[in-house]
N, C-alpha and C positions, 0 to 999 in steps of 0.2 A: 503494499500499499504506499503511495508516494505521499510524503508529508509536505503539506503547503508551506512554502517559504514565505511566511508572513513576518512583518517587522515586530518589534517588541511592543511598540504603541499599539499596533493594530490588534495584536493577541490580548494585550490588556483591555482594550476598549471593547473587544467582543466579550472577553470574560465578564467584564463590569456590566456590559448590557444584558447578558444572559442572567447573570444574578438579579440584576435590578427588574428585569421582566418578570422573572419568576417570583420575586418578592412582591412586586405590585399585583400579580394575577393571584397569589395567595391572600394578599390583603384584601383584594376586590372580593374573591370568594368568601372570605371570613366575614367581611362587613356586610355582603349580601344576605348571607345565612343569618346573621344577627339581626338584620332589619326585618326579614321574614319572619324569624321567630318572635321578635318583639311585635310585629304587627298582628301575627295570628294569636298572641297572646293578649293583645289589646282588644282583638275583636272577641275572643271569648269572655273577657271581663264585661264587655258592652253586652253581650247576651246574656249574661247573668243578671246585669242591672235590668235589662228589658224583661226578664222573668220575674223579678221583684216589682217592676212596674204593673205587669199583668196580675200579679197576686194582690196588689192593693185595690186593683179596680174589679176584682171578682168577688162575688158573695153568693150565699145560698138563699133561696126563697123558703116559704113555708112547707112546700112539697119536697124539699131537698134537691131542687134543681138549680144547676149553676146558672147565674146571671152575670154577664159582663157589662160594664158601664159602656156607654157610646161616646163618652168624652174621655179617651184614653191620653195619658200624659205624653205619649210619643205620638206625634202627628202622622208619622210614616206608615204606622199600623192602619190608618184611615185612607191613606192615598194609594188607589189601584196602581199595581206594578211598580210600587216604590223601592222594591229590593229588600224590603223588610217584611217578614211573614210570621204568623203566630197561629197555633192549632192547640186546642185542648181536647184530649181524648180521654175516654174512660173504657178500658178493657178493649182497645183498638176501635172504638166507635168515636167518630168525631163528634164532639159536643159543641165546640165553637171554633170558628175561623175568622181571622181578621180580614176586614174589607180589602186589604192590599192585595189579597191572595185571588180575587175575582178575576177570572179568565185563565187561572192556571189549574192544572190538575196536580194538587199539592196533597201528597199522602206521606205524612210524617208520623207512623205507628210506633215509634220507639218507645220503650216502657222500661226505664232503668231500674225501677223498683222505687219504694217509698224512700224520701229523703235522699235520693241519689242522683247523680248527674252524668250524662253521656253525651259526647261530642262526636258528630258524624258528618261526613261530606256527603251531600245528597245532589244527585242530577235530576233535575225536572224537565219539563217540555221546554222546546225551544233551545235546547243546549245550555240551560242556565244551570250552573253550579252554586250550590248553597252550603254554607257551614251552619250546621244544626246543632242546637243545645237542646237536650231532652231532660227535664226535671220532674222527678216523681214526688207528689205530695199525697198526703191523706187528710180528707176534710171529715170533720165530725159534725154531726147533725144534732139539732136539740134533742132528739130522742136517743143519742148515744150511738148512732149507726155510723160507721166508718166508710167513707167513700173514696176510692183511689183514682186520682187523676194524674195525668201526664201532660205537662206543658211543653210544647215544642215551639222553639223560636229560631227562625232560620233567617240568615242574610246572605244576599247575593256576593259572591267572592270576586266579582269582577272589579268592585272598587278597591279591593285588597291587591288584585292583580296589576290594575293600573298604577296603584301606588308604587308597587314594587317595581314595574317597567320604568316608571318615571324616576325612581330612586337609582336603579341600574344605570340608565343614561346619564344622570347626574354624576353618578360615581365613576363611570368609565370616562367621562368628559374631564372630571378634575383630576382623576389618576393618570389619564393619558397625557394631560398637559403637564402635570407634575412630573411624570416620567421623561416627557421630551426635555424639559427644563433641566432635569437631574443628569440627563445623558449629556446635554450640551455642557453643562457645568463640569461634569466629569471628564469630558473630552478636553476642555481647557485645562482642567487640573492635572491631567496626565501629559498634556504638552507641556506644562510648565515643570512638572516633576521630572520629565525625562529629558529636559532640555540639556543638562549637562553631558548626558550620553550622546546626544546629537552633536554637541560642541566636541566631545572627544572624537567622535568619528570624523568630524570635519578637520580637527587637528592631525589626525592620523592620515586622512588624506593628503593634507598639506605636506606632511613628512615624506610620504611616498613621492610626491611631485617634487620634492627638493625645497619648497618654499620655507618650511621650518625644520629645525633641527631636533626639537623636542617638544613635549606638551608643555602648555603653560600651567601655572600654579593655581588657577582661579576655579577650583573645583570643590564640590561640597566634601564635608569629612568621610562620607560614606565611600567616596571614589578616590580620596586622596592617597590611600594605600596602593590602590590599582595603579593609579597614574604615576605615583613615585617610583614603583617597580618597573613600570614601562620605560620610564626616563632612565632608570639605572640601567635597564638592558640595552636601551639605545646608546647610552654613554660607554657601556661596556664593549658593545660591537664597534663603536667608533673607534675605541681605544685599541681594539684587537686589529681592526683595519689599519690603523696607523702603525702599530708595530709591525704588521706584515710588510708594509709599504717601507718604512725604515730598514727592517731586516733585509729586504730584497736591495735596497739601495747601498747599504753597508756591505752586503754580500758582493754586489757588482764591484764596488770600489776595492774591497779586500782582495778579490781575485786578480786584479790588475797586477799588484806586486809579483806574487809567484808566476803568473804566466809570463810577465816580462822577464823574470829571472830565467825561466826555463827557455824562452824563446832566444834571449841572449847567448845563453850557454850553446843552443843548437847553431847559432850563427857563428860564433867566435871559437868554440872548441872543437879540436879534431880527435880528441881522445874519447874513444866510445865509452871507457869506464867512467870518466868524469861526467859525461853526459847523463849516463845511467843513474849515477849517485844523486846528481842534481835533480834528475827527474823524480826519483823516489822521494828526495826531501820535499820538493815542492808538491808532489802529489799528497804526500802525508800533511802538508801544511793545508792544502786545498780541502782534504777530508775533514780536518779539524774545524776549518772555517764554516764549511757547509753544516756540520753537526751543531756548531754553536749557533749559528743564525736559525737553524730549524728550531732548536731548543728555545731560543729568544722569542721567535715567532709564535710558538705554540703555547706561551704562557698564558694562563687565563686572565690574570689580573684581578683587581678589586671588584667585588660584585656582591650586593646584599641578597642576591638570589641563589647564591651557593649554599648548600647545605653545610651546617657547622661540622667540624673535624676536630678530633682531640689531639692536640700537639704531643701530649704525654705518651699516647698510645704509638704514634709515629717515631718518637725518640727512642722508645725502648725497642721497637723493631729494628730500627737502624743500628742501635747500640749492640743488639743481639748478633746481627749479622757482621758488624765490624769486629767484635770480640772473636769470631772465628776466623776471620781474615788475618788479623794481627794477634793470633793466639801466641806467637813466640815472644812477643814483647811484654807479655803478663801486665797488661794495663789495668790500673784501678780507676773505675769510673764512678763518681758521686753525682747523684741527680736529686735536684730539689725542684719539684714540679708541682704547681697548685692543681688541686683537683678539677677546678672549673676553667682550665686552660683550653678553652675551645675558641675557634676562630672560623669565620665564614670565608672559606677559600677552597680552591681546587686541591685536593688530595694529592694528586700528582705534583703539583707545584711545590707543595710542603715537604714532600719527600725529597725533591729535587734540591731544594734550598737547604734544609736540615742534613740531607746526606752529604752535600758538599762540605758544609761546615764542619761536621762532625768527622768526616773522612780526613780533612785538612788537620784537624786536632789530632787524631790518632796517628796520623802520618808523621808528624813532626814533633810529637810529645816523647818524653823519656819513659815515663811510667804512670802519670796521672792525667786525667781529664775530668774537668768540672762542668755540669750543666745546670744552669738555674733559670726556671720559667716562672714568671709572676705576672700579675695584671696590675696596671697603674690606670685607674680611671677606665677609658674606652681603648687603651692599648694593652698590647702583649709585649713584654719585655724578655728576651731570650739572651742569656749570656753563656758562651762557650769559651773556656780557656783550657791551656795545657800547660805543662812545665818545660816545654822545648826551650829551644833558643829564640823563638820570636820571628817575626818577619823583619828583614833589615830595615833600618830607618829609612834609607833611600826610597824603599818600596812602600812604605806604609800607606802614604797618602794616595799613591797611584793605584793600589791594589783595590780600594774601595770607591775610586772615582767613577761617576756614572757617565754613561755616554762613550766610552772609550771603545775602540775596536780591537778585535783579538790580534791583528796583524802589528800591533804597536804594544803588546803586553810584554811585561818583564819576564825573563827566562824563569820558567818553573812555577810562575803564579798566575797563569792566564786563563784558561777555559773555565774551571771550576768557579773560582771567585768572580769571574765575569758574569757567569750565569746567575749566581746568587744576587750580584749588585743589580741584574736586569729584573730579576723576580721581585726583590724589595721595592725597586722603582715603580714596577707594574701595579703593586699593591699599596703605593703611597706610603711606604715605610721609610725608616732610616737605618743606617748601619754604620758602626764606628769602630774603629781598630785601636785598642789600647793596650798597655802593658798590664798584664795580669798579676794577681797576688802569688801565683805559682811560679812566676819569672817568665813565662812565655807569653804568646799572643792571646788577647781575649777580644772576641767579636761581640759586640753588643747590638742586637737588632731589635728594633721596634715596629710592631705591625698593628693597623687598627683592627679591632676584633669584627666590625661590621663593615 
C-alpha cells in the first residue's frame, strides 16, 4: 500500500479536522438526544396536568353517572382537531370524549389499573401519531359503590417533532459555523506553530544552494538542540573537507622534494647502485608522506555528535600491548585516571593520539612511565612523562609546533608526534612539552570534553 507523501502541516490539519468533526458530531448527537428526552419528559408532565384538569371538571350525579363540565380549563379540549384529545372509559366503554376528537376515530382503551399510569404512542387516522397517558382512578359513590374509570389524554406528537426538527436545524447551523471557525483558527495556529520548521527547511535549502553556511540561531527552544546539532555536523563536515584539501595540498608540496631528488640522481649519476639506493630512500620517504597525510585527512575532529569514549579503557589497552612489546625493559607504569574521564571523540583518533604519546614514552624511558588523567571544568588534561633523557632542547618547540610538514621534521621525531599535533589541533585542544619530575619529557595535553 502506497503511503501518501503529505506534509507535516497537512497531516496535522487532517488529524485535527477529523477529531474536531467527530467531537462536534458526538456533541450534536448528545445534545439532540438530551433535547428529545427533555421535550418528551415535558410533554408527559403536561399530559399529567391535563389529567388533573379533567379530574377537577368531573363529578357524579345522583344516579352515579359521570358528568363532565362543558367549561374546561384547557380550551384545546373544546376546539375540534386541536391536537389535544381526551377520553374517559369504563371497562373499555367510552363514557366521555372531548369535543376536540370530533371527526377522528379515536379509540384509547388503555386501562393501567387503579391509581396507575401508562404512556403509549398511538397512531390514529390520517397518519396522526399521539402520545397518550392512561390514568386509572376509582370513584366511590354515595352508596359506597366503587366505579373504575380510565382517563386517556393524548396529544399530537407533530408539535414535538417540529420542535425537534427546528432544534436540530439550529444545532447544526451553530455547530457547523462554530466548527468552521475552529478549523480556520486551528489552521492559522498550525501555520504559526510550524513556522519554525518551515524556516528550518528554507535555511537548509539555502545551505544546499550555497547561499548560507549554517542555520541561524533564531529558533524555539524545542528545535534549538536539533539546529545546534545540524550546525555542529555542518561545521564538522566543513572542517573535514578543509583537512582533506590541506592534506592534498601538503602532500603535493611534500612530494616535490623526493621526486626532485630522485630525478636529479637519475640525470646526474651513472652509478646504478647509487641510483638504486637513492630510489629506495626517496620511495620510503614518499610512503611515509602518504601515510602521514592519509592519517591527517582521516582524523574526525571535534564534534558533539560523537559518542563518548572512555580514555581510561583506551589507555589500559594500549599499555597492555606496549608492556608485551617492551617486555625486555621491565617498565613500571603508574596510572592515575579519573573514573569519569570520558570525551566525545572518535575512538580511532584517541587510540592514534594516546598510542603515539605512550609509545614515545615507552621507547625513550629507562624504567618508569607515569600517566595522569583528570578533568578541569570542561577540559580533560592528560599528562604522560617518562624517566628518559627527554627531547633535545633544540627540538622541543619544533616537535609540538602545529602546521609543520613531515618533510621538514627533525630526525627521529617526525611522523608520530606530527600526527598527535594534527589530531589535537582538529579537536581544538592544546599540547605542551615540559621537563617532568622523573627527569624525562612530559607531554601535557588538554582536550575539550564535548
